N, CA, C and O of each residue as an XYZ file, in Angstrom:
836
protein
N      -1.573     35.157     -1.032
C      -0.247     35.276     -0.419
C       0.640     34.117     -0.879
O       0.190     32.971     -0.889
N       1.878     34.391     -1.257
C       2.753     33.308     -1.736
C       3.008     32.253     -0.669
O       3.037     32.548      0.526
N       3.193     31.018     -1.123
C       3.526     29.927     -0.206
C       4.891     30.187      0.430
O       5.784     30.730     -0.220
N       5.057     29.801      1.698
C       6.303     30.055      2.408
C       7.125     28.793      2.663
O       8.336     28.871      2.874
N       6.462     27.620      2.645
C       7.143     26.357      2.932
C       6.543     25.270      2.047
O       5.335     25.242      1.813
N       7.396     24.379      1.560
C       6.930     23.307      0.676
C       7.343     21.952      1.236
O       8.489     21.743      1.632
N       6.380     21.042      1.257
C       6.565     19.692      1.783
C       6.293     18.699      0.652
O       5.148     18.523      0.235
N       7.335     18.064      0.168
C       7.226     17.110     -0.936
C       7.052     15.682     -0.401
O       7.725     15.291      0.553
N       6.168     14.922     -1.001
C       6.230     13.477     -0.879
C       7.404     13.024     -1.751
O       7.869     13.785     -2.600
N       7.883     11.802     -1.551
C       9.022     11.330     -2.334
C       8.611     10.346     -3.440
O       8.672     10.678     -4.623
N       8.193      9.133     -3.047
C       7.893      8.093     -4.028
C       6.775      8.520     -4.968
O       5.657      8.809     -4.542
N       7.104      8.553     -6.259
C       6.178      8.868     -7.340
C       5.714     10.311     -7.353
O       4.822     10.671     -8.120
N       6.314     11.142     -6.506
C       6.103     12.583     -6.558
C       7.383     13.254     -7.030
O       7.384     13.982     -8.023
N       8.469     13.005     -6.315
C       9.786     13.470     -6.758
C      10.407     12.501     -7.756
O      10.930     12.911     -8.792
N      10.343     11.222     -7.436
C      10.995     10.191     -8.251
C      10.005      9.079     -8.601
O       9.084      8.790     -7.837
N      10.207      8.468     -9.756
C       9.308      7.411    -10.236
C       9.734      6.060     -9.671
O      10.435      5.291    -10.329
N       9.305      5.786     -8.455
C       9.621      4.489     -7.858
C       8.578      3.433     -8.198
O       8.796      2.248     -7.949
N       7.444      3.848     -8.762
C       6.446      2.877     -9.227
C       7.122      1.885    -10.183
O       6.991      0.670    -10.029
N       7.833      2.415    -11.152
C       8.520      1.578    -12.142
C       9.626      0.758    -11.486
O       9.827     -0.406    -11.834
N      10.340      1.359    -10.540
C      11.471      0.669     -9.916
C      10.999     -0.491     -9.035
O      11.616     -1.556     -9.020
N       9.909     -0.279     -8.307
C       9.366     -1.366     -7.488
C       8.887     -2.522     -8.370
O       9.073     -3.691     -8.036
N       8.276     -2.180     -9.483
C       7.855     -3.223    -10.425
C       9.067     -3.990    -10.943
O       9.056     -5.220    -10.991
N      10.094     -3.272    -11.322
C      11.274     -3.916    -11.900
C      12.004     -4.814    -10.906
O      12.573     -5.833    -11.297
N      11.994     -4.448     -9.629
C      12.698     -5.295     -8.654
C      12.019     -6.661     -8.554
O      12.694     -7.675     -8.373
N      10.697     -6.695     -8.669
C       9.990     -7.979     -8.671
C      10.163     -8.685    -10.012
O      10.386     -9.894    -10.063
N      10.057     -7.920    -11.090
C      10.175     -8.492    -12.433
C      11.505     -9.224    -12.598
O      11.531    -10.367    -13.054
N      12.593     -8.581    -12.235
C      13.919     -9.163    -12.437
C      14.218    -10.274    -11.429
O      14.834    -11.282    -11.775
N      13.780    -10.087    -10.188
C      14.023    -11.124     -9.185
C      13.252    -12.391     -9.521
O      13.791    -13.494     -9.421
N      11.997    -12.240     -9.916
C      11.192    -13.412    -10.266
C      11.725    -14.101    -11.515
O      11.670    -15.326    -11.624
N      12.238    -13.322    -12.452
C      12.807    -13.912    -13.662
C      13.952    -14.847    -13.316
O      14.138    -15.877    -13.965
N      14.723    -14.488    -12.289
C      15.837    -15.347    -11.866
C      15.346    -16.656    -11.261
O      16.111    -17.611    -11.131
N      14.068    -16.697    -10.891
C      13.465    -17.914    -10.350
C      12.529    -18.593    -11.353
O      11.751    -19.477    -10.994
N      12.618    -18.164    -12.616
C      11.839    -18.796    -13.671
C      10.385    -18.390    -13.723
O       9.563    -19.121    -14.276
N      10.043    -17.237    -13.157
C       8.657    -16.765    -13.153
C       8.582    -15.451    -13.921
O       9.369    -14.534    -13.689
N       7.615    -15.376    -14.844
C       7.422    -14.167    -15.644
C       6.211    -13.396    -15.140
O       5.118    -13.952    -15.028
N       6.404    -12.120    -14.836
C       5.298    -11.268    -14.390
C       4.615    -10.643    -15.595
O       5.275    -10.116    -16.490
N       3.304    -10.705    -15.610
C       2.520    -10.071    -16.662
C       2.201     -8.629    -16.255
O       2.043     -8.331    -15.070
N       2.108     -7.745    -17.240
C       1.815     -6.333    -16.979
C       0.516     -6.136    -16.194
O       0.360     -5.130    -15.502
N      -0.410     -7.082    -16.296
C      -1.697     -6.939    -15.613
C      -1.526     -6.873    -14.094
O      -2.431     -6.411    -13.399
N      -0.396     -7.321    -13.569
C      -0.178     -7.344    -12.127
C       0.578     -6.119    -11.609
O       0.923     -6.053    -10.430
N       0.832     -5.154    -12.488
C       1.674     -4.022    -12.092
C       1.083     -3.243    -10.914
O       1.789     -2.976     -9.942
N      -0.193     -2.878    -10.985
C      -0.795     -2.119     -9.889
C      -0.884     -2.954     -8.617
O      -0.723     -2.429     -7.515
N      -1.136     -4.235     -8.766
C      -1.207     -5.119     -7.601
C       0.144     -5.185     -6.893
O       0.218     -5.133     -5.665
N       1.187     -5.300     -7.670
C       2.538     -5.327     -7.105
C       2.820     -4.045     -6.342
O       3.366     -4.084     -5.239
N       2.450     -2.904     -6.923
C       2.805     -1.636     -6.298
C       1.997     -1.348     -5.035
O       2.540     -0.828     -4.060
N       0.704     -1.681     -5.044
C      -0.145     -1.344     -3.898
C       0.093     -2.255     -2.699
O      -0.229     -1.887     -1.570
N       0.658     -3.449     -2.936
C       0.999     -4.342     -1.828
C       2.398     -4.026     -1.291
O       3.235     -3.468     -2.000
N       2.637     -4.390     -0.030
C       4.015     -4.331      0.453
C       4.731     -5.628      0.074
O       4.121     -6.517     -0.519
N       6.018     -5.745      0.411
C       6.792     -6.906     -0.014
C       6.238     -8.215      0.490
O       6.158     -9.188     -0.260
N       5.848     -8.253      1.774
C       5.324     -9.494      2.351
C       4.010     -9.904      1.696
O       3.780    -11.087      1.445
N       3.152     -8.930      1.420
C       1.881     -9.226      0.751
C       2.112     -9.757     -0.655
O       1.424    -10.674     -1.105
N       3.080     -9.177     -1.340
C       3.384     -9.672     -2.687
C       3.936    -11.090     -2.626
O       3.569    -11.931     -3.446
N       4.807    -11.364     -1.670
C       5.332    -12.722     -1.533
C       4.199    -13.716     -1.331
O       4.238    -14.812     -1.890
N       3.188    -13.354     -0.540
C       2.063    -14.254     -0.261
C       1.337    -14.651     -1.537
O       1.119    -15.837     -1.783
N       0.957    -13.660     -2.359
C       0.183    -14.024     -3.545
C       1.060    -14.613     -4.642
O       0.597    -15.445     -5.422
N       2.316    -14.195     -4.712
C       3.226    -14.804     -5.685
C       3.455    -16.280     -5.364
O       3.545    -17.111     -6.267
N       3.548    -16.593     -4.089
C       3.698    -17.986     -3.665
C       2.422    -18.781     -3.953
O       2.486    -19.905     -4.452
N       1.259    -18.190     -3.634
C      -0.007    -18.904     -3.775
C      -0.458    -19.038     -5.226
O      -1.032    -20.060     -5.602
N      -0.205    -18.014     -6.047
C      -0.781    -17.986     -7.395
C       0.217    -18.253     -8.515
O      -0.157    -18.766     -9.569
N       1.486    -17.909     -8.295
C       2.485    -18.100     -9.354
C       3.527    -19.151     -9.006
O       4.452    -19.391     -9.782
N       3.383    -19.776     -7.851
C       4.267    -20.886     -7.503
C       5.653    -20.515     -7.055
O       6.580    -21.310     -7.207
N       5.828    -19.314     -6.500
C       7.144    -18.908     -5.991
C       7.547    -19.836     -4.841
O       6.777    -20.026     -3.899
N       8.729    -20.404     -4.914
C       9.196    -21.383     -3.922
C      10.185    -20.797     -2.909
O      10.579    -21.484     -1.968
N      10.581    -19.559     -3.089
C      11.599    -18.952     -2.238
C      10.999    -18.572     -0.880
O       9.915    -17.990     -0.840
N      11.668    -18.883      0.227
C      11.180    -18.456      1.547
C      10.992    -16.945      1.593
O      11.699    -16.201      0.913
N      10.028    -16.497      2.404
C       9.656    -15.081      2.422
C      10.835    -14.152      2.676
O      11.053    -13.225      1.895
N      11.596    -14.365      3.732
C      12.677    -13.435      4.050
C      13.746    -13.424      2.971
O      14.329    -12.379      2.686
N      14.007    -14.576      2.369
C      14.977    -14.624      1.270
C      14.493    -13.775      0.103
O      15.268    -13.039     -0.507
N      13.200    -13.884     -0.199
C      12.654    -13.103     -1.320
C      12.705    -11.611     -1.015
O      13.085    -10.814     -1.872
N      12.325    -11.230      0.200
C      12.356     -9.818      0.575
C      13.778     -9.270      0.511
O      13.990     -8.140      0.069
N      14.732    -10.049      0.942
C      16.136     -9.620      0.864
C      16.585     -9.463     -0.583
O      17.341     -8.546     -0.904
N      16.122    -10.355     -1.457
C      16.522    -10.302     -2.861
C      15.937     -9.083     -3.575
O      16.632     -8.424     -4.349
N      14.666     -8.783     -3.318
C      14.090     -7.608     -3.996
C      14.689     -6.312     -3.450
O      14.885     -5.353     -4.197
N      14.980     -6.282     -2.146
C      15.629     -5.098     -1.585
C      17.029     -4.920     -2.178
O      17.430     -3.805     -2.514
N      17.756     -6.009     -2.302
C      19.100     -5.942     -2.862
C      19.060     -5.388     -4.278
O      19.886     -4.548     -4.635
N      18.107     -5.846     -5.092
C      17.995     -5.359     -6.465
C      17.656     -3.870     -6.460
O      18.220     -3.100     -7.237
N      16.734     -3.465     -5.583
C      16.307     -2.070     -5.505
C      17.497     -1.152     -5.243
O      17.685     -0.160     -5.947
N      18.301     -1.482     -4.231
C      19.415     -0.614     -3.862
C      20.542     -0.663     -4.889
O      21.159      0.357     -5.195
N      20.801     -1.841     -5.410
C      21.880     -1.999     -6.388
C      21.601     -1.214     -7.660
O      22.528     -0.743     -8.318
N      20.318     -1.072     -8.009
C      19.944     -0.424     -9.270
C      19.275      0.934     -9.067
O      18.542      1.400     -9.939
N      19.522      1.567     -7.928
C      18.870      2.841     -7.618
C      19.178      3.927     -8.654
O      18.378      4.842     -8.853
N      20.329      3.826     -9.305
C      20.680      4.829    -10.325
C      19.698      4.853    -11.485
O      19.616      5.849    -12.204
N      18.955      3.775    -11.677
C      18.021      3.715    -12.808
C      16.679      4.370    -12.496
O      15.831      4.481    -13.382
N      16.472      4.802    -11.263
C      15.252      5.526    -10.904
C      15.262      6.880    -11.610
O      16.304      7.527    -11.705
N      14.105      7.304    -12.103
C      14.002      8.578    -12.817
C      13.346      9.651    -11.966
O      12.396      9.379    -11.232
N      13.857     10.874    -12.069
C      13.174     12.030    -11.491
C      11.952     12.324    -12.353
O      12.043     12.303    -13.580
N      10.823     12.595    -11.734
C       9.620     12.865    -12.507
C       9.756     14.155    -13.316
O      10.435     15.093    -12.898
N       9.116     14.189    -14.455
C       9.192     15.348    -15.337
C       8.701     16.607    -14.614
O       7.701     16.580    -13.897
N       9.415     17.688    -14.816
C       9.040     18.971    -14.233
C       9.541     19.195    -12.826
O       9.498     20.323    -12.334
N      10.018     18.147    -12.156
C      10.425     18.285    -10.759
C      11.642     19.209    -10.611
O      11.650     20.077     -9.737
N      12.644     19.035    -11.435
C      13.829     19.881    -11.319
C      13.489     21.345    -11.578
O      14.028     22.234    -10.920
N      12.597     21.597    -12.535
C      12.166     22.976    -12.789
C      11.389     23.523    -11.596
O      11.539     24.690    -11.236
N      10.562     22.685    -10.987
C       9.793     23.109     -9.815
C      10.717     23.435     -8.648
O      10.530     24.443     -7.967
N      11.707     22.588     -8.420
C      12.655     22.839     -7.350
C      13.387     24.167     -7.549
O      13.618     24.913     -6.598
N      13.742     24.443     -8.792
C      14.430     25.708     -9.084
C      13.519     26.901     -8.816
O      13.975     27.918     -8.292
N      12.248     26.792     -9.166
C      11.306     27.881     -8.908
C      11.231     28.189     -7.417
O      11.261     29.351     -7.012
N      11.134     27.146     -6.611
C      11.070     27.356     -5.166
C      12.398     27.884     -4.617
O      12.414     28.767     -3.760
N      13.509     27.337     -5.116
C      14.820     27.813     -4.676
C      15.002     29.293     -5.001
O      15.457     30.072     -4.164
N      14.643     29.666     -6.221
C      14.800     31.056     -6.647
C      13.948     31.997     -5.811
O      14.305     33.158     -5.609
N      12.808     31.485     -5.321
C      11.915     32.301     -4.496
C      12.308     32.246     -3.018
O      11.679     32.904     -2.189
N      13.340     31.469     -2.680
C      13.786     31.367     -1.297
C      12.841     30.611     -0.394
O      12.773     30.881      0.805
N      12.098     29.649     -0.968
C      11.121     28.884     -0.196
C      11.779     27.621      0.367
O      12.235     26.784     -0.412
N      11.844     27.455      1.690
C      12.419     26.225      2.260
C      11.566     25.009      1.906
O      10.336     25.070      1.920
N      12.239     23.906      1.590
C      11.542     22.676      1.208
C      12.027     21.508      2.052
O      13.151     21.504      2.555
N      11.153     20.517      2.197
C      11.522     19.279      2.883
C      10.786     18.125      2.228
O       9.963     18.329      1.336
N      11.084     16.919      2.670
C      10.407     15.710      2.188
C       9.713     15.039      3.366
O      10.304     14.870      4.432
N       8.453     14.658      3.164
C       7.697     13.893      4.166
C       7.137     12.667      3.460
O       6.215     12.769      2.651
N       7.703     11.509      3.775
C       7.373     10.285      3.054
C       6.841      9.210      3.989
O       7.213      9.140      5.161
N       5.954      8.367      3.441
C       5.482      7.175      4.148
C       6.477      6.021      4.018
O       6.299      4.979      4.650
N       7.507      6.194      3.218
C       8.435      5.104      2.927
C       9.477      4.896      4.006
O       9.642      5.723      4.902
N      10.188      3.761      3.905
C      11.296      3.475      4.806
C      12.481      4.383      4.478
O      12.736      4.695      3.315
N      13.193      4.796      5.513
C      14.319      5.709      5.323
C      15.321      5.169      4.307
O      15.765      5.902      3.424
N      15.679      3.895      4.427
C      16.705      3.341      3.536
C      16.273      3.418      2.079
O      17.077      3.767      1.214
N      15.008      3.095      1.795
C      14.523      3.117      0.411
C      14.412      4.544     -0.114
O      14.834      4.834     -1.234
N      13.847      5.429      0.694
C      13.672      6.818      0.269
C      15.026      7.473      0.017
O      15.222      8.128     -1.007
N      15.950      7.298      0.941
C      17.250      7.946      0.797
C      18.054      7.353     -0.356
O      18.829      8.061     -0.999
N      17.878      6.071     -0.620
C      18.578      5.462     -1.760
C      18.201      6.153     -3.058
O      19.061      6.441     -3.889
N      16.907      6.417     -3.230
C      16.447      7.072     -4.451
C      16.877      8.529     -4.501
O      17.355      8.997     -5.534
N      16.715      9.253     -3.397
C      17.058     10.677     -3.394
C      18.561     10.899     -3.549
O      18.984     11.839     -4.220
N      19.368     10.034     -2.929
C      20.829     10.157     -3.065
C      21.278      9.801     -4.477
O      22.176     10.437     -5.028
N      20.652      8.786     -5.058
C      21.025      8.380     -6.417
C      20.781      9.501     -7.415
O      21.499      9.617     -8.408
N      19.782     10.316     -7.161
C      19.436     11.420     -8.057
C      19.981     12.764     -7.569
O      19.655     13.805     -8.140
N      20.811     12.752     -6.511
C      21.451     13.948     -5.973
C      20.418     15.004     -5.559
O      20.592     16.194     -5.820
N      19.347     14.550     -4.913
C      18.268     15.459     -4.519
C      18.294     15.840     -3.043
O      17.672     16.829     -2.657
N      18.994     15.084     -2.215
C      18.934     15.311     -0.769
C      19.325     16.742     -0.409
O      18.709     17.350      0.467
N      20.331     17.276     -1.069
C      20.836     18.617     -0.747
C      19.824     19.717     -1.027
O      20.000     20.851     -0.580
N      18.759     19.392     -1.767
C      17.760     20.407     -2.096
C      16.790     20.673     -0.949
O      16.012     21.625     -0.998
N      16.838     19.831      0.085
C      15.836     19.894      1.138
C      16.450     20.173      2.508
O      17.583     19.782      2.787
N      15.684     20.853      3.351
C      16.120     21.115      4.722
C      16.252     19.823      5.508
O      17.160     19.682      6.327
N      15.346     18.877      5.263
C      15.372     17.586      5.951
C      14.471     16.614      5.206
O      13.675     17.007      4.353
N      14.612     15.340      5.545
C      13.783     14.268      4.985
C      13.212     13.477      6.153
O      13.965     12.951      6.972
N      11.886     13.387      6.238
C      11.218     12.577      7.254
C      10.638     11.328      6.592
O      10.025     11.406      5.527
N      10.837     10.185      7.231
C      10.313      8.916      6.731
C       9.507      8.229      7.831
O       9.356      8.763      8.930
N       8.998      7.055      7.526
C       8.049      6.404      8.421
C       8.624      6.149      9.815
O       7.873      6.084     10.787
N       9.936      6.004      9.923
C      10.551      5.783     11.231
C      10.600      7.051     12.094
O      10.914      6.980     13.282
N      10.291      8.204     11.500
C      10.491      9.489     12.185
C       9.240     10.052     12.847
O       9.307     11.111     13.472
N       8.118      9.385     12.729
C       6.880      9.906     13.295
C       5.919      8.771     13.595
O       6.110      7.650     13.124
N       4.891      9.058     14.374
C       3.821      8.106     14.641
C       2.737      8.287     13.588
O       2.490      9.402     13.128
N       2.082      7.174     13.203
C       1.004      7.274     12.226
C       1.511      7.225     10.802
O       2.708      7.360     10.550
N       0.600      7.031      9.882
C       0.911      6.981      8.453
C      -0.164      7.745      7.688
O      -1.320      7.801      8.108
N       0.228      8.326      6.572
C      -0.774      8.946      5.710
C      -1.852      7.896      5.383
O      -1.504      6.762      5.054
N      -3.128      8.233      5.461
C      -3.771      9.556      5.454
C      -3.881     10.267      6.798
O      -4.476     11.343      6.869
N      -3.328      9.701      7.858
C      -3.259     10.419      9.129
C      -2.421     11.687      8.923
O      -1.396     11.627      8.244
N      -2.823     12.823      9.485
C      -2.045     14.054      9.296
C      -0.722     14.067     10.056
O       0.089     14.972      9.861
N      -0.489     13.063     10.929
C       0.706     13.064     11.781
C       2.017     13.291     11.025
O       2.851     14.056     11.509
N       2.244     12.665      9.856
C       3.511     12.915      9.158
C       3.723     14.390      8.815
O       4.824     14.916      8.976
N       2.667     15.054      8.343
C       2.817     16.460      7.979
C       2.884     17.363      9.209
O       3.572     18.383      9.186
N       2.193     17.009     10.262
C       2.309     17.765     11.501
C       3.741     17.660     12.045
O       4.306     18.636     12.539
N       4.311     16.451     11.943
C       5.706     16.270     12.356
C       6.640     17.088     11.471
O       7.635     17.635     11.946
N       6.314     17.169     10.178
C       7.120     17.965      9.258
C       7.102     19.442      9.614
O       8.139     20.104      9.570
N       5.927     19.968      9.967
C       5.849     21.370     10.366
C       6.629     21.626     11.655
O       7.296     22.651     11.797
N       6.536     20.683     12.590
C       7.300     20.820     13.831
C       8.793     20.858     13.549
O       9.511     21.691     14.102
N       9.264     19.958     12.689
C      10.692     19.936     12.350
C      11.113     21.229     11.640
O      12.201     21.747     11.891
N      10.257     21.746     10.760
C      10.586     22.981     10.058
C      10.699     24.138     11.051
O      11.598     24.969     10.924
N       9.813     24.203     12.023
C       9.901     25.243     13.054
C      11.224     25.145     13.809
O      11.888     26.148     14.069
N      11.587     23.908     14.154
C      12.820     23.697     14.914
C      14.050     24.090     14.107
O      14.979     24.700     14.637
N      14.052     23.741     12.829
C      15.225     24.013     12.001
C      15.386     25.501     11.713
O      16.501     26.022     11.693
N      14.259     26.181     11.490
C      14.322     27.598     11.141
C      14.228     28.509     12.353
O      14.495     29.707     12.269
N      13.841     27.917     13.495
C      13.680     28.685     14.737
C      12.724     29.855     14.550
O      13.014     30.987     14.937
N      11.576     29.551     13.947
C      10.561     30.578     13.718
C       9.198     29.888     13.581
O       9.146     28.684     13.329
N       8.114     30.617     13.740
C       6.789     30.009     13.581
C       6.572     29.528     12.146
O       7.009     30.171     11.192
N       5.894     28.393     12.008
C       5.494     27.864     10.704
C       4.010     27.550     10.802
O       3.606     26.641     11.526
N       3.195     28.311     10.065
C       1.755     28.157     10.133
C       1.257     27.324      8.955
O       1.746     27.458      7.833
N       0.277     26.463      9.229
C      -0.198     25.537      8.201
C      -0.724     26.247      6.958
O      -0.605     25.726      5.850
N      -1.310     27.443      7.136
C      -1.843     28.159      5.977
C      -0.744     28.661      5.043
O      -1.025     29.059      3.913
N       0.492     28.644      5.504
C       1.624     29.061      4.671
C       2.328     27.884      4.003
O       3.331     28.068      3.313
N       1.801     26.670      4.208
C       2.475     25.446      3.747
C       1.786     24.832      2.543
O       0.559     24.830      2.440
N       2.587     24.319      1.645
C       2.103     23.615      0.461
C       2.692     22.214      0.439
O       3.904     22.043      0.571
N       1.841     21.216      0.272
C       2.292     19.831      0.094
C       2.115     19.439     -1.362
O       1.178     19.883     -2.026
N       3.025     18.602     -1.854
C       2.937     18.091     -3.227
C       2.931     16.580     -3.130
O       3.858     15.979     -2.587
N       1.871     15.961     -3.664
C       1.593     14.543     -3.462
C       1.123     13.868     -4.746
O       0.517     14.497     -5.613
N       1.418     12.564     -4.849
C       0.856     11.758     -5.945
C      -0.310     10.913     -5.473
O      -1.162     10.536     -6.278
N      -0.366     10.603     -4.176
C      -1.299      9.615     -3.646
C      -2.462     10.297     -2.927
O      -2.243     11.223     -2.146
N      -3.712      9.849     -3.183
C      -4.860     10.428     -2.482
C      -4.733     10.374     -0.963
O      -5.224     11.266     -0.272
N      -4.079      9.339     -0.435
C      -3.892      9.255      1.020
C      -2.987     10.383      1.510
O      -3.209     10.944      2.584
N      -1.984     10.706      0.731
C      -1.112     11.813      1.088
C      -1.826     13.145      0.994
O      -1.625     14.030      1.826
N      -2.667     13.282     -0.031
C      -3.471     14.503     -0.179
C      -4.363     14.678      1.045
O      -4.456     15.770      1.605
N      -5.013     13.601      1.449
C      -5.889     13.639      2.619
C      -5.110     14.028      3.876
O      -5.588     14.821      4.687
N      -3.908     13.465      4.034
C      -3.085     13.762      5.210
C      -2.707     15.235      5.262
O      -2.810     15.871      6.311
N      -2.271     15.773      4.136
C      -1.844     17.174      4.096
C      -3.010     18.117      4.353
O      -2.869     19.097      5.085
N      -4.154     17.828      3.756
C      -5.327     18.678      3.978
C      -5.773     18.625      5.436
O      -6.172     19.640      6.007
N      -5.703     17.435      6.035
C      -6.075     17.297      7.443
C      -5.115     18.075      8.345
O      -5.488     18.490      9.443
N      -3.886     18.269      7.882
C      -2.911     19.061      8.634
C      -3.078     20.553      8.380
O      -2.370     21.364      8.976
N      -4.007     20.925      7.502
C      -4.292     22.330      7.236
C      -3.520     22.941      6.097
O      -3.556     24.158      5.916
N      -2.815     22.130      5.317
C      -1.989     22.630      4.221
C      -2.774     22.730      2.911
O      -3.789     22.057      2.731
N      -2.297     23.563      2.016
C      -2.718     23.497      0.620
C      -2.010     22.318     -0.027
O      -0.949     21.901      0.437
N      -2.593     21.771     -1.105
C      -2.021     20.566     -1.714
C      -2.083     20.648     -3.235
O      -3.088     21.066     -3.808
N      -1.003     20.246     -3.869
C      -1.010     19.954     -5.304
C      -1.025     18.435     -5.439
O      -0.128     17.750     -4.947
N      -2.048     17.918     -6.108
C      -2.166     16.470     -6.318
C      -1.771     16.173     -7.759
O      -2.478     16.544     -8.696
N      -0.643     15.507     -7.924
C      -0.162     15.145     -9.261
C      -0.045     13.630     -9.352
O       0.873     13.041     -8.781
N      -0.965     13.003    -10.062
C      -0.968     11.550    -10.199
C       0.293     11.055    -10.881
O       0.918     11.786    -11.649
N       0.671      9.806    -10.600
C       1.860      9.221    -11.202
C       1.754      9.144    -12.718
O       2.775      9.202    -13.405
N       0.556      9.017    -13.254
C       0.400      8.915    -14.707
C       0.408     10.256    -15.422
O       0.400     10.296    -16.653
N       0.424     11.350    -14.680
C       0.396     12.683    -15.282
C       1.825     13.135    -15.547
O       2.493     13.651    -14.651
N       2.292     12.941    -16.772
C       3.684     13.235    -17.102
C       3.895     14.591    -17.764
O       5.031     14.961    -18.058
N       2.815     15.340    -18.002
C       2.949     16.644    -18.632
C       3.379     17.665    -17.573
O       2.608     17.947    -16.655
N       4.581     18.221    -17.676
C       5.052     19.148    -16.637
C       4.452     20.543    -16.729
O       4.499     21.297    -15.757
N       3.896     20.896    -17.865
C       3.460     22.283    -18.065
C       2.342     22.684    -17.103
O       2.473     23.713    -16.440
N       1.244     21.922    -16.993
C       0.213     22.312    -16.011
C       0.742     22.300    -14.581
O       0.375     23.153    -13.773
N       1.594     21.343    -14.273
C       2.178     21.232    -12.936
C       2.969     22.493    -12.595
O       2.802     23.054    -11.512
N       3.816     22.934    -13.498
C       4.639     24.114    -13.246
C       3.795     25.382    -13.220
O       4.112     26.331    -12.504
N       2.728     25.394    -13.998
C       1.825     26.548    -13.984
C       1.167     26.702    -12.612
O       1.044     27.811    -12.091
N       0.752     25.584    -12.042
C       0.137     25.615    -10.706
C       1.149     26.083     -9.672
O       0.820     26.888     -8.800
N       2.372     25.586     -9.761
C       3.409     25.995     -8.806
C       3.659     27.498     -8.888
O       3.782     28.167     -7.861
N       3.733     28.022    -10.091
C       3.957     29.462    -10.243
C       2.829     30.266     -9.596
O       3.057     31.349     -9.057
N       1.606     29.721     -9.655
C       0.479     30.439     -9.063
C       0.620     30.533     -7.538
O       0.132     31.482     -6.924
N       1.291     29.543     -6.929
C       1.501     29.572     -5.490
C       2.653     30.501     -5.084
O       2.858     30.755     -3.897
N       3.390     30.997     -6.053
C       4.501     31.891     -5.774
C       4.170     33.346     -6.069
O       4.984     34.244     -5.851
N       2.971     33.558     -6.563
C       2.577     34.937     -6.942
C       1.995     35.697     -5.761
O       1.616     36.859     -5.902
């Protein structure tokens, strides 16, 4: 049976924020005379801002107070949001779902301000019924709560039943995959390093048949 509702993750699923988060640290640290080596890219991404400040201070000699540094990286992120890229195949996937009349939404673990900055910069917000972020629900992926909240919101917006077996989640992160499966949804897991859109679009078409 064809999928009836689609729930997208945002960071590194719709848009490549992995690169943007790296660049905000790279450029901010450069202004303080510190050069980031590529070997730290995954470490930078998997930590939050405060965690990164801790190890940058301890290991690379960052002298900037924590809140000042967090404000500086956030400022760079928002100021340069236009440089964020939509992941390959995403626009084609959105069109496939639109053409099939499938309602879509975004369910993200990210902060509303960061998520919306990227989606607005790429003119993607209008493609979705709604966007849920970490401030909109209790729990975080891999807890199913974000996706359960997404199904509840979809029911409210459409004023009709929304059953988990009719829902498809699209995720880059194993924690998100776990959350969606725990909520009873089908899941497409597309890693951030998988840039070939052809297999991705083939899988999506199979969910529309």
